[in-house]
Structure formats: C-alpha cells, structure tokens
C-alpha positions in Angstrom: -3.2 33.0 -59.4 -0.6 33.2 -56.6 0.4 36.1 -54.7 4.1 36.1 -56.3 3.2 35.3 -59.8 3.2 38.4 -62.3 -0.4 39.4 -62.8 -2.7 42.6 -62.5 -1.6 44.9 -64.9 2.1 43.3 -64.6 2.3 44.2 -61.1 3.3 41.7 -57.8 1.3 41.8 -54.9 2.3 40.6 -51.1 -0.2 39.0 -48.8 -0.3 42.3 -46.5 -1.8 44.0 -49.3 1.1 46.0 -50.8 2.4 46.6 -54.0 5.7 45.1 -55.6 7.8 47.8 -57.3 6.4 50.7 -58.6 3.9 51.4 -55.9 4.1 52.5 -52.3 6.2 50.2 -50.5 4.2 49.5 -47.0 5.0 46.4 -45.3 4.4 44.9 -41.5 4.6 47.4 -39.2 8.3 47.5 -37.5 8.4 47.0 -33.6 11.7 49.6 -33.4 9.4 52.1 -34.9 6.1 51.2 -32.9 8.9 51.4 -29.6 9.7 55.3 -30.7 6.6 56.2 -31.2 5.7 55.6 -28.0 8.4 57.4 -26.5 7.1 60.4 -28.4 3.9 60.1 -27.1 5.5 59.9 -23.1 7.9 62.6 -23.9 5.2 65.1 -25.4 3.3 64.6 -22.4 5.7 65.7 -19.9 7.4 68.5 -22.2 10.2 66.4 -24.5 9.8 67.1 -28.2 9.2 64.8 -30.7 11.3 63.4 -33.1 11.8 64.5 -36.7 11.5 62.8 -39.7 14.1 61.8 -41.7 14.3 62.8 -45.8 13.3 59.6 -46.1 10.1 59.5 -44.5 11.1 57.4 -41.8 10.8 58.2 -38.0 13.8 59.2 -36.6 15.3 56.7 -33.7 13.8 58.1 -30.1 15.9 59.8 -27.6 16.7 59.5 -24.2 14.0 59.9 -21.6 15.1 63.2 -20.1 16.1 63.4 -16.3 12.7 65.2 -15.2 11.1 62.1 -16.2 13.1 60.0 -14.1 12.8 62.1 -11.2 9.0 62.5 -11.5 8.5 58.6 -12.3 10.7 58.0 -9.1 8.6 60.1 -7.3 5.3 58.2 -7.9 7.0 54.6 -7.7 8.3 56.2 -3.8 4.8 57.5 -3.0 3.4 53.9 -4.0 5.8 52.3 -2.5 5.4 54.3 0.9 1.7 53.9 1.0 2.4 50.0 0.9 4.0 50.0 4.3 1.3 51.4 6.3 -1.1 48.9 8.3 -3.3 48.5 11.3 -2.4 46.1 14.4 -5.6 45.4 16.0 -6.1 45.4 19.6 -6.3 41.3 20.0 -3.3 41.3 17.9 0.7 41.5 17.9 2.9 42.0 14.6 5.8 40.3 14.5 8.9 42.0 11.7 11.3 40.3 9.7 13.8 42.4 7.9 15.5 40.9 5.4 14.4 37.3 6.6 15.6 38.3 10.4 13.7 39.0 13.5 13.6 42.5 13.9 10.2 43.2 16.8 7.1 42.4 17.9 4.5 45.6 17.1 2.0 46.8 19.5 -1.7 47.6 18.3 -2.5 50.7 16.3 -1.0 52.3 13.7 2.1 51.3 12.2 4.6 51.7 9.2 7.3 49.0 7.7 9.2 49.5 4.2 7.4 47.2 1.9 9.7 44.6 0.5 11.9 45.0 3.2 10.4 44.1 5.9 7.7 41.2 6.4 4.9 41.8 9.1 2.9 38.6 10.5 -0.2 39.3 12.8 -1.0 37.0 15.4 -4.0 36.9 17.9 -2.8 36.9 21.4 -6.4 37.0 23.3 -8.6 34.4 21.1 -8.8 30.9 23.2 -8.2 28.0 21.7 -9.3 24.5 21.8 -7.5 21.3 21.1 -9.6 17.9 22.4 -7.6 14.4 22.6 -8.9 10.9 22.9 -6.5 7.7 23.9 -6.3 4.8 25.3 -3.5 4.0 28.2 -2.6 2.1 30.9 -2.3 2.9 34.5 -0.4 1.9 37.0 -1.9 -1.6 38.1 -1.8 -2.3 34.7 -5.6 -1.6 33.6 -6.6 -0.1 30.1 -8.5 3.2 30.4 -10.3 6.0 27.6 -9.2 9.4 28.7 -10.8 12.3 26.5 -9.7 16.0 27.4 -9.8 19.2 25.8 -6.8 21.4 26.4 -7.8 25.4 25.9 -4.5 27.8 25.0 -3.7 31.2 23.8 -0.6 32.4 22.3 1.7 34.1 24.6 4.5 34.7 22.8 3.8 36.0 19.1 7.7 35.3 18.0 8.2 32.1 19.8 5.0 31.0 18.0 5.5 32.2 14.6 9.4 31.7 14.4 11.0 28.7 17.0 8.5 25.6 15.9 7.3 25.2 12.3 4.2 24.0 13.8 2.9 24.7 17.4 -0.6 23.4 17.0 1.1 19.7 16.1 3.9 19.9 18.7 0.8 21.0 21.6 -0.8 18.0 20.2 2.1 15.7 20.7 2.8 16.9 24.1 -0.7 16.6 25.5 -0.3 13.0 24.3 2.9 12.8 25.9 1.6 14.3 29.2 -1.3 12.7 29.9 0.4 9.1 29.2 3.1 10.1 31.8 0.2 11.3 33.8 -2.2 8.1 33.9 0.8 5.9 33.8 1.6 6.9 37.1 -2.1 6.8 39.0 -4.5 3.9 39.8 -7.8 3.1 37.2 -10.0 3.9 40.6 -8.4 7.3 41.0 -8.5 8.0 37.2 -12.2 6.9 36.9 -13.5 8.3 40.0 -12.5 10.8 42.6 -9.1 11.6 41.0 -9.7 13.3 37.9 -9.4 16.6 39.0 -5.9 15.9 40.7 -5.6 14.2 37.1 -6.6 17.6 35.4 -4.2 19.6 37.4 -1.1 17.4 36.5 -1.4 17.2 32.9 -2.1 20.8 32.8 1.3 21.2 34.6 3.4 18.6 32.9 2.3 20.0 29.6 2.9 23.6 29.9 6.5 22.5 31.0 6.9 20.5 27.7 5.9 23.5 25.9 7.9 26.0 27.3 10.8 23.8 27.1 9.9 23.3 23.1 9.6 27.2 22.9 6.0 26.8 21.4 4.9 30.4 22.4 1.6 29.1 24.1 0.1 29.4 27.4 -2.2 26.5 28.9 -5.3 28.4 30.2 -7.2 25.0 31.1 -7.3 21.4 30.6 -10.9 19.7 31.4 -11.3 15.8 31.4 -14.0 15.3 29.5 -14.6 11.9 29.9 -12.7 8.5 31.9 -14.3 5.4 31.2 -13.1 1.7 30.3 -13.2 0.3 27.2 -16.0 -1.0 25.5 -15.3 -4.5 25.5 -15.1 -4.5 28.9 -17.3 -2.0 29.9 -20.4 -3.5 31.6 -17.9 -5.1 34.1 -16.6 -1.8 35.0 -20.3 -0.3 35.3 -21.0 -3.9 38.4 -17.8 -2.5 39.7 -18.8 1.0 40.0 -22.0 0.0 41.4 -20.7 -2.3 43.9 -18.6 0.0 45.5 -21.5 2.9 45.6 -23.5 0.6 47.4 -20.2 0.2 49.7 -20.1 3.6 50.6 -24.0 4.4 51.0 -24.0 0.9 53.4 -21.1 3.0 55.3 -23.1 6.0 55.4 -26.1 4.2 56.5 -24.2 2.3 59.5 -22.0 5.5 60.4 -25.6 7.4 60.5 -26.7 4.8 62.8 -24.0 4.9 64.9 -23.8 8.3 65.1 -27.7 8.5 66.6 -27.3 5.3 68.9 -23.8 5.9 70.3 -24.6 9.2 71.9 -28.2 7.9 73.2 -26.1 5.1 75.1 -23.4 7.5 76.4 -26.2 9.5 77.9 -28.0 6.6 79.5 -24.8 5.7 80.5 -23.9 8.9 82.2 -27.9 9.4 84.1 -26.8 5.8 85.5 -23.9 6.7 86.7 -25.2 10.1 88.2 -28.6 7.9 89.8 -25.8 5.7 91.4 -24.0 8.6 93.0 -27.1 10.3 94.2 -28.2 7.3 95.5 -24.9 6.3 97.3 -24.9 10.2 98.5 -28.1 9.1 100.0 -27.6 6.1 101.6 -24.6 7.6 103.0 -26.1 11.0 104.4 -29.1 8.6 105.8 -26.8 5.9 107.5 -24.8 8.9 109.1 -28.1 10.5 109.9 -29.3 7.0 111.8 -26.2 6.8 113.3 -26.0 10.0 115.0 -29.5 9.6 115.9 -28.7 6.9 117.4 -25.6 8.0 119.2 -28.2 11.0 120.6 -30.9 8.5 121.5 -27.8 6.5 123.9 -26.7 9.7 125.6 -30.5 10.6 126.6 -31.2 6.9 127.1 -27.9 6.4 129.4 -29.7 9.5 131.6 -32.9 8.5 131.4 -34.2 4.8 130.6 -37.4 4.6 131.2 -38.8 7.6 129.4 -36.2 7.1 126.7 -37.9 3.5 126.0 -41.2 4.6 126.3 -40.9 7.4 124.0 -39.3 4.8 122.1 -42.0 2.5 122.0 -44.4 5.5 121.3 -42.5 6.8 118.4 -42.6 2.9 116.7 -46.2 2.6 117.5 -47.0 5.7 116.0 -45.5 4.6 112.4 -46.9 1.6 112.6 -50.2 3.0 113.1 -50.1 5.6 110.9 -49.5 2.9 108.0 -52.2 1.0 108.9 -56.1 1.5 108.0 -57.5 0.0 111.2 -56.7 -0.4 115.0 -58.2 -2.6 117.7 -58.4 -1.7 120.9 -58.6 -3.9 123.9 -61.8 -3.3 126.5 -61.0 -4.1 130.1 -63.4 -6.6 131.5 -64.2 -8.3 128.8 -63.2 -10.2 125.8 -64.8 -8.1 122.8 -62.3 -5.2 121.2 -63.3 -2.1 119.7 -62.2 -1.5 116.0 -61.6 1.6 115.3 -61.9 2.2 111.4 -59.3 5.2 110.6 -59.6 5.0 106.4 -63.4 5.5 106.9 -62.6 8.4 109.2 -60.5 9.6 106.6 -62.9 9.5 103.6 -66.2 11.0 105.6 -63.8 13.4 106.4 -62.6 13.9 103.0 -66.8 14.1 102.2 -67.4 16.5 105.1 -69.6 13.8 107.0 -69.3 11.8 110.4 -69.6 8.1 110.6 -70.5 8.7 114.3 -71.8 11.3 114.6 -73.5 12.3 111.6 -72.4 15.4 111.6 -69.3 17.0 109.4 -65.6 15.8 110.7 -63.0 17.9 110.7 -59.0 16.9 111.1 -58.8 18.3 114.4 -61.8 15.7 115.5 -59.7 13.1 113.7 -56.1 14.1 115.7 -58.0 14.1 119.0 -59.8 10.3 118.5 -55.9 9.5 117.3 -54.6 10.9 120.6 -57.3 9.3 122.6 -56.5 6.1 121.3 -52.4 6.5 121.7 -53.0 7.8 125.3 -55.2 4.7 125.9 -52.8 2.1 125.0 -50.1 3.8 126.6 -51.9 3.7 130.1 -52.4 0.1 129.0 -49.0 -0.5 128.1 -47.9 1.4 131.4 -50.1 -0.7 133.6 -49.0 -4.2 132.0 -45.4 -3.5 132.7 -46.4 -2.3 136.3 -48.2 -5.8 136.8 -45.1 -7.7 135.2 -42.8 -5.7 137.2 -44.6 -6.4 140.8 -44.9 -10.2 140.3 
C-alpha cells in the first residue's frame, strides 16, 4: 500500500522513515541547522561558546563570529598572500612588472617580491640566442629571379618593449626580414647575389632589419644574418650552372695568362736591359779603342817627323811581328839560290810542349824558340834593308 495510506496499526509513515502523528517527528535535515552546527564547532576550536538548545529541543541560531576569530583569519590570509609574492629571477632573465595593468619596472636577477593579485610579473630570457629561418623568391635589379635563404640570429635586448610594445615580436621579425631582404636584393645584380656579393648582402640586410626592428620597438637585437644559399629557380638551374662554369673558366684562363705574362715580361725586360748594357759597353770599348789609336797615331806622327827612316823601319818590324805571330810557317829566302827555307813554327811549339827538339833531338825550351825567331826576324830585316839600299842606288 501507499505510504500515505493509513496502515500499520493506524499510523502514517513518510518516505523518510518517520512516523506520522503520535511518533517522534524527525524529518529531513535542515540546511540552516547544519550551518549552525558548523559555526558552533568553529567557535569551540577558537574558544567561543556553543549555542544552547531551546525548550522545544531545537538548536538556537548560531551566534556571529567573534572579533578574535576574524583577526586570526585575516592574519592567516595575509601570511599566505605575502608568501605568494616571493619569486626568483635567474641570471639570464629579466622580469617585467605590471601593477594593475600598467608598467611599473624591469626587475634584475635575484630574489624579488611583488604583491600578488596586484602586480603581474613576466620573466623574459635576454641571453638566449634565437633563430629565424627565411626562404623567398625575389627579383633582382637586372630583372632576374633568384631564391635566397637566410637565417637571422637575435636576442631580446629590451624586455619591456618585447613584452608590451608589440603583440607578436617574432611575427614582426619575420615580416621585417622579408621586407629588408627584398629591398637589398632588389637593389643588387644577380651576379652579386649569387657569387662574391653574398657577404655584402648579409651585412646590408642586417643593418636594414635592425632599423626596422628599432622603429617598431620590438625590443629585439639582430646579432648575425647568415646567407644560407642563393640560387636560381629550379626551372633554369642548369642554364645558370653553365653560366657560372663559363665564368669560372674565363677567370681561370685569365689567371693562367697573367701567370705566363708575369714569367715572360720580366725575362724579356732582363734580356733587353742586358742587350742595352752590352751595347753600351761595346760603344765604350770602340770609342776608347778609337781614341787610343788616334792618340797613338798622333804620337807616331810626331816621331816620324823627327826620324822618318827609323820610324818606318820600326813600323815595318812591328807589322811583320804581328803577321808572323799568327802564322804557323815562315818562308825564308836563301841568297844565291832559288830554294826557300821553311821554318815550321807550329811543330817547334808542339815539340817544346812535349819537351823534344825536332832539329837536334834534345829538349827545346822557350828561350831557344825565342832565339830562333829573333834570328829569323833579324835576317829578314837585313835583307829588307839591302833591298831598299839597292833600289835607292838604282
């Protein structure tokens, strides 16, 4: 039967298991009553007095917390709140402090304290080197398309600007890199971008990129820009490789020609200088010899004017000595006959060198040879004088 129908000895029973009229009335727990009991227990812990039951058996309303309890609770809350305000900033970090949403200060490394729930502290690493890679196709000054890849290394130099001035500093860096790279490549020729101008390209991009970041107040500082690769588009890469190879061959041939010129030109200059010096020496020699002959002739002329016969004979003998000294054989005319005596000077000289005498079988010395030569010359001189006298008498 239903719970509200009479039964069970004429007594009603509710769904909580409590009897109706005539039994003890214990209904479901009351929320106010539960709160009152909780307050009584707290008061008992902190020295407060619990409430008393009224005559009807019900608990009285919980009294208000005492002032001592409020102070203790406030003290505990204050200690917990103060402890939450301590924090540590590492050596490589700086902390940006906002008080009620407004910038207050930048905190240096060390143990710091700021009131929690009032100040907002954000730590920023200012020593870590960050990297941004960028690759893009762009147009050069001479209207050629090149692909340039670079990497940007940067650090946070101003934590306040990095945290507050720009919403996304990394995105601003990427866009500024694109702009700076396009501006520099657009002002350069393709050959400079692909070959020897890469170092200059990196320096120009770094300077322009830093100007952009400073104007945007991003708080970033570019430490290095590295050009990773520069190449032509893949569709025409083979043609560009041929052009670069031809340029390298041209430079190689120029270097070889310059090396050959460096070896030939100094040698030719040396030969030319040597020929000049030899010609100058020959000129000096000829001039000196001519001057000497002219001086000798002048002196002989003076002597000839003083004694013509003696000077003439002397000149003759000197001339014969010069002629005979270069001859290997001497022919001597014999008086009273048609025979001529041959004096083999070459054999005499060779015999003297070997230590034998062709005429006497003994050793011939240089003194013997000189004596024979003088006799021959004297005989020739005598005959010459005789012939001259005979001619003059006729």
